[in-house]
MARLUM-162880 format. One line per 8 residues: number of its first residue (from 1); their letters; for each residue x, z, y of C-alpha. Coordinates in steps of 0.001 Angstrom, whole numbers, padded with zeros to 6 digits. Layout:
BEGIN
NUM) a) X,Z,Y ~ ...
! end
This chain:
BEGIN
1) xxxxxxxx) -005660,003984,-008271 ~ -007635,003659,-005195 ~ -005325,004754,-002745 ~ -002414,002973,-004052 ~ -000057,000502,-002123 ~ 001098,-002378,-004424 ~ 004160,-003287,-002419 ~ 005527,000128,-001568
9) xxxxxxxx) 003999,002100,-004284 ~ 002766,004837,-001463 ~ 000183,006937,-003183 ~ -001823,010159,-002058 ~ 000333,013514,-001560 ~ -001120,016789,-001464 ~ -000472,019725,000830 ~ -002215,022514,002993
17) xxxxxxxx) -004471,022362,005787 ~ -004054,025438,008032 ~ -007061,026614,010023 ~ -006945,028383,013386 ~ -007160,031619,011610 ~ -004154,030533,009372 ~ -006181,030325,006262 ~ -004622,027729,003774
25) xxxxxxxx) -006837,025327,001920 ~ -005664,022224,-000380 ~ -005950,018769,001241 ~ -004935,015251,000335 ~ -003167,012956,002478 ~ -004115,009336,001739 ~ -001928,006292,002713 ~ -003424,003718,005392
33) xxxxxxxx) -004521,001332,002643 ~ -005937,-002289,003626 ~ -007004,-005047,001872 ~ -005215,-008303,002801 ~ -005616,-011824,001728 ~ -002527,-014187,002098 ~ -001961,-017858,001313 ~ 000755,-018051,-001510
41) xxxxxxxx) 002246,-021508,-000756 ~ 004104,-021596,-004008 ~ 001368,-021262,-006163 ~ -001067,-023076,-003816 ~ -003527,-020266,-003838 ~ -004774,-017282,-002012 ~ -003721,-013709,-003213 ~ -005644,-010440,-002288
49) xxxxxxxx) -003436,-007339,-002081 ~ -004060,-003706,-001310 ~ -001352,-002773,000924 ~ -000492,000108,003306 ~ -000246,-000751,006889 ~ 003445,-000220,006660 ~ 003733,-002666,003899 ~ 001510,-005074,005941
57) xxxxxxxx) 004468,-005242,008563 ~ 006965,-005545,005712 ~ 005255,-008587,004566 ~ 005335,-010024,008241 ~ 009127,-009550,008137 ~ 010276,-010540,004579 ~ 007542,-013111,003926 ~ 004782,-013194,001382
65) xxxxxxxx) 006725,-015016,-001422 ~ 009336,-012257,-001316 ~ 006662,-009539,-001259 ~ 004898,-010940,-004195 ~ 008349,-011195,-006079 ~ 008803,-007523,-005334 ~ 005428,-006562,-006341 ~ 005919,-008493,-009572
73) xxxxxx) 009353,-006887,-010238 ~ 007502,-003340,-010009 ~ 005554,-004679,-013023 ~ 001822,-005098,-011294 ~ 000107,-008172,-011626 ~ -000947,-010507,-008801
! end
C-alpha cells in the first residue's frame, strides 16, 4: 500500500497512455502522497501520516483531531 492516502483513501487508478501515433499502452495514475508529521495535542504526541496533497489541505481546514478521528473511523491505525 505504498501510494495510499490514510485520510481520503485515494489509491492508484489505471488507464491508458496514448502516444502521438495513437498507440495505447497501460499506465498507472498515482495520487500525490506526502509524509507529514503533525502534533496531536489530545494525546500529547506527534503522528506521522501518509496523506495526499488534497488531504493535507483538508487537515488544514478541519484540524488534526478531526482528521485523526476520520482515519480511525476508516479502521486505520494511527
